[in-house]
N, C-alpha and C positions, 0 to 999 in steps of 0.2 A: 146777814140773813141766811138762813138755811131752809131749804125746801125738800121735802121727801118726794118720792115718785108720785104720791097722791096729791101733791101741791099743798102740804100742810106747813104753815109758817110757824117756826118755833122760837123766834127771838128777835128783839129789836137791836140790842147792843151787840157789838162784835167782839166780845171777850169770852174767855173760857168759862168764867163763872156763870154768865148768862146761859151759855150753851149747856153747861152741866145742870143748871136748874130746869131748863127746858126738857132735857132728856129724862131727868128725875120725874117731872110732871107727866111726861109721856108714858113712862114705865118701861121696864126691861123687856117685857113680853112684846109690847107693841113696837119698841125700837128694833127688835130683832127682825121684824117684818119689812123694814126699810131696805130697799135694794139699791136705790140710786139717790144720791144727794147732790144737789147743785150748790156750789159754794164758791167763795173767792179763794185766793191762794194764800191767805193769811195763816200763820202758824197756829194761833189759838183755835181756829176753826178746824184745821187738820188734826191737831192733837185731840180735840174733843171727839171728832169723828172716829179716830182710832180707838179711843176708850169706849165709846158708847155703841157704835155701829161698825165694828171692824170689817165686817163682810160686805158692807155697802160700797158701791162704786162711787167715787167722788168725781163729779163732772165740773170742770172749771168753766166759768162763763167766758165768752169770747172777749168781752171788754178787758178783763183782767189779763188774759193771755196776751192780747195786743199791747196793753200797757207795759207789761213785763218785757216783751220783745223790743218795743220802742226804746225802753231804757237801756237795754243791752246794746242796740245799734248806736245810741247816742254815747254810751260809755266808750265804745270802740272809737268813735269819731273823736272824742275828747282826747283819748290816749294818742291817737295818730296826730292830732293837732299839736299836742305838747312836744312831739318829736320833729315837727316841721319848722321851716324857716321862711321868713318873708312872705312873698305873694302866695305860696302854697297855703299858708294859714288862712288868708282871706278867702281863697277859693273853696276851702273846706268848710269854713264856718258859715259863710253867707247863705248857702242853700239848705241849711238845716230844716227849715220849715217846709221845703219841697218834699223832703223825705217823710215828714209827718202827715202830709195831706194824703187822702185817698187818691190813687192814680186817676180815677174817673172825674175828680174835681179839679185837676190841674188844667190850667189854660195852655194853649199850644206853646207859647214861649217858655212856660214853666216846664213842660214836658221836655223841651229841647235842652234846657239847663240841667234838669235832672239826669237825662241821658248822658250828657257830657261828664257830669260828676261821677256817675256810676262806671263809666269807662276808665276813669283815672284811679280809683281807689278800690282795689280788689277785696280787702277784708270787709269794707262797708258794703260792697256789691253783694257779696255772699250773704251777709246778714240781712240786708234790705230785701233781697229776693226771697229768702226764707220767711221773713216776716210777711211779705205780700202773699206768698203761697199759702201760708197758714190763714191769713185774713180771708182768702177766697174759699178756703176749705169749708 
């Protein structure tokens, strides 16, 4: 789904063909007036925006940004896990869901476990803190 600054919804499906038809219906002159477009981070959406409203600012919604950052943190965790041996693997894998929860939703014992994990694994610490900083932004 894409919205203009005026809040105009121009499509149901999330593919380039739908977006192209929507911009054709809108017309070139009206499309030029769009200054800001909220969208997800999918390539078809970004490609259509570059073609039809190249001067508009694309604003990504918070959900998709957080989803992307969570995947990055989890990818780093998996890469580290593959390099570890024995008890380290268990310690790294078990608290995965602690990192996925919002900090304000953690119970006290979960906060303690997450703090211990973050002290042990610096690449994950940096990415986790970046993700949480952006979540609060």
